[in-house]
Each structure stands twice: as structure tokens, then as C-alpha cells.
C-alpha positions in Angstrom: -6.2 0.7 26.6 -4.6 3.6 24.7 -4.8 3.9 21.0 -2.2 5.9 19.0 -3.0 7.3 15.6 -0.3 6.2 13.2 1.3 8.4 10.5 2.0 6.7 7.2 4.4 7.9 4.5 4.5 6.5 1.0 7.9 6.5 -0.7 7.8 6.5 -4.5 10.9 7.0 -6.5 12.7 9.9 -4.8 9.6 11.5 -3.3 7.7 10.9 -0.1 3.9 11.5 0.3 1.9 11.7 3.5 -1.0 9.3 3.6 -4.3 10.1 5.3 -7.5 8.2 5.9 -5.6 4.9 5.9 -7.6 1.8 6.4 -6.2 -1.8 6.4 -8.7 -4.6 5.9 -8.6 -8.4 5.2 -10.6 -9.5 2.2 -11.3 -12.8 0.4 -10.1 -13.4 -3.2 -12.2 -15.3 -5.7 -9.8 -18.2 -5.4 -10.5 -21.5 -3.7 -6.8 -22.3 -3.3 -3.5 -20.4 -3.6 -2.6 -19.8 -7.3 -0.2 -18.1 -9.7 -2.4 -15.5 -11.5 -1.6 -15.2 -15.1 1.9 -16.4 -14.5 2.7 -13.0 -13.2 2.1 -12.9 -9.5 1.0 -15.3 -6.6 -2.4 -14.9 -5.0 -3.7 -16.6 -1.9 -7.4 -17.1 -0.9 -7.3 -13.8 1.1 -5.2 -10.7 1.3 -4.8 -7.6 3.3 -5.7 -4.3 1.5 -4.7 -0.7 2.3 -6.8 2.2 1.2 -5.3 5.6 1.6 -5.6 9.2 0.3 -2.8 11.5 -0.9 -3.5 15.2 -1.1 -0.5 15.9 -3.4 -1.7 15.2 -6.9 1.8 15.3 -8.3 1.9 11.6 -7.4 -0.1 10.8 -10.5 3.0 11.1 -12.7 4.6 8.1 -10.9 1.6 5.8 -10.6 1.6 4.3 -14.1 5.1 2.9 -13.4 3.8 1.1 -10.3 0.6 -0.5 -11.6 0.2 -3.8 -13.4 -1.3 -3.1 -16.8 1.1 -0.7 -18.4 3.9 -2.9 -16.9 4.3 -6.7 -16.8 5.1 -6.7 -13.1 3.9 -4.8 -10.1 6.4 -2.4 -8.6 6.5 -2.7 -4.8 5.5 0.5 -3.1 7.0 1.2 0.3 5.0 2.7 3.1 6.6 3.5 6.5 5.2 4.1 9.9 6.3 4.1 13.5 4.7 2.2 16.4 5.1 3.8 19.7 5.5 1.3 22.5 6.2 1.6 26.2 9.7 0.5 25.6 10.3 2.8 22.6 9.5 3.2 19.0 9.4 0.4 16.3 9.7 1.5 12.7 7.8 -0.7 10.2 7.9 -0.9 6.4 4.8 -2.1 4.5 5.4 -3.2 0.9 2.4 -3.1 -1.3 1.2 -3.5 -4.9 -1.0 -0.7 -6.3 -4.2 -2.2 -7.7 -6.1 0.9 -8.6 -6.5 4.6 -8.1 -9.3 7.2 -8.1 -8.3 10.8 -8.8 -10.1 14.1 -8.2 -8.8 17.6 -8.7 -7.5 17.8 -5.1 -6.6 14.2 -4.1 -5.7 10.7 -5.2 -7.2 7.6 -3.5 -4.9 4.6 -3.6 -6.0 0.9 -3.3 -3.1 -1.5 -2.5 -2.5 -5.1 -1.5 0.0 -5.8 1.2 2.8 -8.2 0.1 5.2 -7.9 3.0 5.7 -6.2 6.3 9.1 -5.7 7.9 10.2 -4.3 11.2 13.2 -1.9 10.6 
């Protein structure tokens, strides 16, 4: 079986940022049944999370517009990638909500929840 490393790009406003150290995991939520959380967004009993690093710290200026907290709604962030198959390439778009960030002087770590995946 052959494994291909995927490249991920985050599209935020008019800029694009390369993502590295991308991991996608399934995690449980503290809910026992699907629920509307705070009347703002829907949450299931589990969700898929993406954790990724951006080396371009200019992204910070756009992040406050994307997170719940300063805003009453999450802004969907779009991440694109390409899956190489024997029959060609499939482009995918992953739409996420940014849940939190950690910043150092040289990088920003993003934690996101996947809300939708589309094949382009």
C-alpha cells in the first residue's frame, strides 16, 4: 500500500497559507445526544478535529474574525488539498470552525473542528 503525503492550504480572506504538521482526529464531545449549543451552533456527540501549524504569523490579524467569542458566529475556514489516485487527482475542500490558537514568535498552531467536506 502506498501512502501519499497531502499538502493542505488554508484560505482566509484573500490570502492563502500553507499548513504543516496536519493531524485529523475523531474526538468525543461532552454531550450525550446531539444538541444546539447556546443557540449558536449545532454539536453532535463526536466531531473531527484538525490541528495544524502555520509558519506565517501574519495570519494572526485575520483570526479574531474567524473565532467564536469576538463574533456571534463562527466563520467557516476553507482548507484545500488534492488526493492523488490511480485515475487522477481529486480536489477536496474541508470547511472548519476555528476553536482556538496558540502563537509563538515564529508560528501559529490552529485547532479546528470539521463542519463539512466537499469534493471539488
